[in-house]
C-alpha positions as a Python dict, from the first residue, in 0.01 Angstrom:
ca = {
    (1, 'X'): (0, 0, 0),
    (2, 'X'): (123, 355, -83),
    (3, 'X'): (-2, 707, 26),
    (4, 'X'): (85, 1066, -37),
    (5, 'X'): (169, 1245, 278),
    (6, 'X'): (307, 1604, 376),
    (7, 'X'): (602, 1543, 615),
    (8, 'X'): (834, 1750, 810),
    (9, 'X'): (1196, 1724, 705),
    (10, 'X'): (1289, 1591, 1061),
    (11, 'X'): (1093, 1286, 989),
    (12, 'X'): (1314, 1177, 690),
    (13, 'X'): (1630, 967, 697),
    (14, 'X'): (1903, 956, 446),
    (15, 'X'): (1997, 609, 309),
    (16, 'X'): (2383, 601, 320),
    (17, 'X'): (2367, 337, 59),
    (18, 'X'): (2233, 563, -214),
    (19, 'X'): (2427, 564, -540),
    (20, 'X'): (2502, 944, -549),
    (21, 'X'): (2807, 1017, -353),
    (22, 'X'): (2906, 1363, -481),
    (23, 'X'): (2698, 1669, -439),
    (24, 'X'): (2705, 2030, -580),
    (25, 'X'): (2571, 2240, -300),
    (26, 'X'): (2510, 2543, -546),
    (27, 'X'): (2306, 2342, -768),
    (28, 'X'): (2100, 2185, -480),
    (29, 'X'): (2045, 2547, -349),
    (30, 'X'): (1913, 2640, -682),
    (31, 'X'): (1680, 2356, -685),
    (32, 'X'): (1551, 2461, -353),
    (33, 'X'): (1486, 2813, -463),
    (34, 'X'): (1312, 2684, -764),
    (35, 'X'): (1082, 2465, -520),
    (36, 'X'): (1014, 2765, -316),
    (37, 'X'): (907, 2963, -612),
    (38, 'X'): (711, 2705, -816),
    (39, 'X'): (619, 2438, -545),
    (40, 'X'): (731, 2080, -519),
    (41, 'X'): (648, 1933, -865),
    (42, 'X'): (728, 1578, -789),
    (43, 'X'): (714, 1390, -451),
    (44, 'X'): (987, 1209, -288),
    (45, 'X'): (958, 849, -184),
    (46, 'X'): (1024, 690, 144),
    (47, 'X'): (970, 371, 367),
    (48, 'X'): (727, 402, 647),
    (49, 'X'): (1032, 460, 891),
    (50, 'X'): (1113, 776, 684),
    (51, 'X'): (1408, 621, 501),
    (52, 'X'): (1433, 802, 153),
    (53, 'X'): (1403, 573, -138),
    (54, 'X'): (1437, 848, -398),
    (55, 'X'): (1434, 1225, -395),
    (56, 'X'): (1751, 1269, -176),
    (57, 'X'): (1852, 1578, -388),
    (58, 'X'): (1524, 1741, -321),
    (59, 'X'): (1546, 1676, 41),
    (60, 'X'): (1885, 1835, 58),
    (61, 'X'): (1772, 2113, -137),
    (62, 'X'): (1473, 2177, 97),
    (63, 'X'): (1723, 2186, 389),
    (64, 'X'): (1943, 2436, 218),
    (65, 'X'): (1675, 2685, 174),
    (66, 'X'): (1460, 2638, 495),
    (67, 'X'): (1165, 2450, 327),
    (68, 'X'): (998, 2270, 645),
    (69, 'X'): (795, 2009, 459),
    (70, 'X'): (805, 1783, 173),
    (71, 'X'): (524, 1569, -5),
    (72, 'X'): (632, 1217, 14),
    (73, 'X'): (498, 878, -133),
    (74, 'X'): (514, 631, 165),
    (75, 'X'): (514, 278, 53),
    (76, 'X'): (498, -22, 282),
    (77, 'X'): (590, -270, -6),
    (78, 'X'): (878, -500, 110),
    (79, 'X'): (1154, -394, -141),
    (80, 'X'): (1482, -592, -197),
    (81, 'X'): (1811, -400, -173),
    (82, 'X'): (1823, -438, -541),
    (83, 'X'): (1484, -300, -601),
    (84, 'X'): (1584, -5, -392),
    (85, 'X'): (1888, 56, -581),
    (86, 'X'): (1702, 60, -912),
    (87, 'X'): (1461, 313, -775),
    (88, 'X'): (1735, 541, -647),
    (89, 'X'): (1952, 531, -949),
    (90, 'X'): (1654, 562, -1196),
    (91, 'X'): (1535, 871, -990),
    (92, 'X'): (1870, 1026, -978),
    (93, 'X'): (1915, 991, -1352),
    (94, 'X'): (1583, 1168, -1411),
    (95, 'X'): (1648, 1446, -1165),
    (96, 'X'): (2021, 1528, -1215),
    (97, 'X'): (2314, 1392, -1385),
    (98, 'X'): (2537, 1152, -1152),
    (99, 'X'): (2916, 1192, -1196),
    (100, 'X'): (3058, 915, -1430),
    (101, 'X'): (3220, 758, -1119),
    (102, 'X'): (2901, 751, -916),
    (103, 'X'): (2699, 616, -1209),
    (104, 'X'): (2960, 321, -1256),
    (105, 'X'): (2975, 227, -889),
    (106, 'X'): (2589, 216, -858),
    (107, 'X'): (2561, 5, -1182),
    (108, 'X'): (2838, -218, -1055),
    (109, 'X'): (2677, -284, -727),
    (110, 'X'): (2346, -371, -900),
    (111, 'X'): (2532, -616, -1124),
    (112, 'X'): (2686, -773, -801),
    (113, 'X'): (2352, -795, -638),
    (114, 'X'): (2221, -992, -941),
    (115, 'X'): (2480, -1218, -1055),
    (116, 'X'): (2279, -1368, -1335),
    (117, 'X'): (2242, -1024, -1490),
    (118, 'X'): (2421, -913, -1793),
    (119, 'X'): (2459, -555, -1917),
    (120, 'X'): (2155, -561, -2123),
    (121, 'X'): (1950, -696, -1832),
    (122, 'X'): (2043, -383, -1617),
    (123, 'X'): (1998, -166, -1922),
    (124, 'X'): (1632, -310, -1948),
    (125, 'X'): (1565, -234, -1574),
    (126, 'X'): (1682, 115, -1592),
    (127, 'X'): (1508, 175, -1925),
    (128, 'X'): (1816, 283, -2120),
    (129, 'X'): (1989, 166, -2442),
    (130, 'X'): (2224, -143, -2389),
    (131, 'X'): (2507, 31, -2576),
    (132, 'X'): (2498, 311, -2315),
    (133, 'X'): (2509, 64, -2030),
    (134, 'X'): (2818, -98, -2184),
    (135, 'X'): (2980, 254, -2157),
    (136, 'X'): (2862, 310, -1808),
    (137, 'X'): (3024, -20, -1704),
    (138, 'X'): (3344, 28, -1882),
    (139, 'X'): (3552, 142, -1582),
    (140, 'X'): (3515, -219, -1445),
    (141, 'X'): (3746, -325, -1716),
    (142, 'X'): (3999, -51, -1648),
    (143, 'X'): (4309, -24, -1412),
    (144, 'X'): (4278, 127, -1070),
    (145, 'X'): (4463, 453, -1200),
    (146, 'X'): (4202, 493, -1469),
    (147, 'X'): (3922, 460, -1217),
    (148, 'X'): (4090, 717, -975),
    (149, 'X'): (4124, 956, -1258),
    (150, 'X'): (3739, 909, -1323),
    (151, 'X'): (3663, 954, -953),
    (152, 'X'): (3850, 1294, -926),
    (153, 'X'): (3702, 1407, -1256),
    (154, 'X'): (4016, 1425, -1462),
    (155, 'X'): (3845, 1196, -1723),
    (156, 'X'): (3503, 1120, -1821),
    (157, 'X'): (3308, 803, -1885),
    (158, 'X'): (3361, 807, -2264),
    (159, 'X'): (3728, 821, -2210),
    (160, 'X'): (3698, 517, -1975),
    (161, 'X'): (3534, 345, -2264),
    (162, 'X'): (3795, 423, -2510),
    (163, 'X'): (4075, 319, -2260),
    (164, 'X'): (3887, 9, -2172),
    (165, 'X'): (3920, -159, -2515),
    (166, 'X'): (4285, -209, -2456),
    (167, 'X'): (4418, -474, -2229),
    (168, 'X'): (4496, -343, -1878),
    (169, 'X'): (4879, -362, -1935),
    (170, 'X'): (4844, -130, -2225),
    (171, 'X'): (4607, 134, -2073),
    (172, 'X'): (4855, 355, -1885),
    (173, 'X'): (4980, 522, -2211),
    (174, 'X'): (4617, 619, -2312),
    (175, 'X'): (4555, 765, -1972),
    (176, 'X'): (4880, 965, -1988),
    (177, 'X'): (4770, 1088, -2332),
    (178, 'X'): (4433, 1188, -2190),
    (179, 'X'): (4583, 1364, -1895),
    (180, 'X'): (4820, 1555, -2109),
    (181, 'X'): (4535, 1719, -2296),
    (182, 'X'): (4424, 1482, -2555),
    (183, 'X'): (4055, 1483, -2675),
    (184, 'X'): (3854, 1158, -2662),
    (185, 'X'): (3863, 1116, -3028),
    (186, 'X'): (4238, 1133, -3017),
    (187, 'X'): (4262, 855, -2749),
    (188, 'X'): (4016, 663, -2947),
    (189, 'X'): (4229, 686, -3257),
    (190, 'X'): (4538, 600, -3061),
    (191, 'X'): (4350, 304, -2911),
    (192, 'X'): (4261, 175, -3251),
    (193, 'X'): (4616, 201, -3375),
    (194, 'X'): (4747, -8, -3079),
    (195, 'X'): (4467, -256, -3114),
    (196, 'X'): (4500, -295, -3498),
    (197, 'X'): (4837, -144, -3598),
    (198, 'X'): (4874, 178, -3809),
    (199, 'X'): (4747, 94, -4161),
    (200, 'X'): (5037, 81, -4411),
    (201, 'X'): (4832, 188, -4707),
    (202, 'X'): (4756, 568, -4764),
    (203, 'X'): (4581, 730, -5058),
    (204, 'X'): (4480, 1071, -5169),
    (205, 'X'): (4116, 989, -5230),
    (206, 'X'): (3880, 736, -5077),
    (207, 'X'): (3557, 652, -5246),
    (208, 'X'): (3271, 467, -5053),
    (209, 'X'): (2950, 347, -5236),
    (210, 'X'): (2671, 291, -5008),
    (211, 'X'): (2390, 48, -5042),
    (212, 'X'): (2140, 352, -5075),
    (213, 'X'): (2309, 451, -5388),
    (214, 'X'): (2499, 756, -5240),
    (215, 'X'): (2869, 774, -5294),
    (216, 'X'): (3084, 944, -5010),
    (217, 'X'): (3430, 1058, -5121),
    (218, 'X'): (3708, 1186, -4881),
    (219, 'X'): (3999, 1345, -5049),
    (220, 'X'): (4325, 1483, -4899),
    (221, 'X'): (4710, 1418, -4850),
    (222, 'X'): (4803, 1058, -4789),
    (223, 'X'): (4473, 935, -4621),
    (224, 'X'): (4434, 635, -4388),
    (225, 'X'): (4140, 475, -4240),
    (226, 'X'): (4174, 679, -3920),
    (227, 'X'): (4192, 994, -4120),
    (228, 'X'): (3864, 926, -4300),
    (229, 'X'): (3701, 840, -3977),
    (230, 'X'): (3795, 1177, -3832),
    (231, 'X'): (3693, 1370, -4131),
    (232, 'X'): (3361, 1210, -4158),
    (233, 'X'): (3293, 1252, -3796),
    (234, 'X'): (3386, 1622, -3819),
    (235, 'X'): (3170, 1654, -4132),
    (236, 'X'): (2867, 1496, -3944),
    (237, 'X'): (2921, 1745, -3651),
    (238, 'X'): (2919, 2051, -3891),
    (239, 'X'): (2629, 1909, -4087),
    (240, 'X'): (2410, 1870, -3790),
    (241, 'X'): (2488, 2233, -3681),
    (242, 'X'): (2401, 2354, -4018),
    (243, 'X'): (2068, 2170, -4027),
    (244, 'X'): (1983, 2316, -3671),
    (245, 'X'): (2061, 2652, -3810),
    (246, 'X'): (1824, 2600, -4104),
    (247, 'X'): (2103, 2610, -4393),
    (248, 'X'): (2059, 2446, -4719),
    (249, 'X'): (2331, 2228, -4877),
    (250, 'X'): (2477, 2486, -5098),
    (251, 'X'): (2516, 2727, -4806),
    (252, 'X'): (2654, 2456, -4595),
    (253, 'X'): (2922, 2375, -4864),
    (254, 'X'): (3012, 2742, -4886),
    (255, 'X'): (3035, 2781, -4505),
    (256, 'X'): (3286, 2482, -4491),
    (257, 'X'): (3495, 2615, -4772),
    (258, 'X'): (3506, 2957, -4620),
    (259, 'X'): (3586, 2808, -4272),
    (260, 'X'): (3861, 2598, -4419),
    (261, 'X'): (4031, 2887, -4620),
    (262, 'X'): (4021, 3106, -4306),
    (263, 'X'): (4211, 2832, -4098),
    (264, 'X'): (4468, 2781, -4365),
    (265, 'X'): (4554, 3168, -4373),
}
């Protein structure tokens, strides 16, 4: 049975096992001011003893700005630890971004609680794409140094995913490259070279007929496969931006040409 009640903040208890371990007081204060101005748009959730199941950020926000009471859904349903973690993690993902480190630790804990699960099973429970879950779990395949860099915010979860594709004994080089200022694309490219070896064949023009009938061509000086991948990724990024700005294909082509000319001067 569940019911919606208005409870004073002193009634609530924080679950120390919640997935979020890092907090931003400035953002939480802003959320509290928003609740003050617009009201509490979504209730928190708690057990009958006041232990929060979800909504911990709203609870902290209320504390910061002096809101005395919160609406709460109180449930007496017996929940397993795994069910509580799923509720907490899903709620956090909907309300505010967890750090990559907190997200990984919570997902790893859920996997350990459910030894029969694979990444796709956790993705199904959290209602996210399985490919995203593979990225979130990628630190589990990394060295302790990579995990520590993720924890302190020196690298992101996408960087971990790129690094995790290499055997652990080869990951230190990519981590050092990232910490020296390399982009994710650069460490991804370097990782591909280490996995596959640098292609010996380089050409001035690459022509790629596609099944749809379109032909994509990339031209340049001594192009390899990695060069083509980078060029197509940059083109796609620019094309998406042009589409958002409402440009037609001719204008897009002219903008690209002008931008390239300006950089070469």
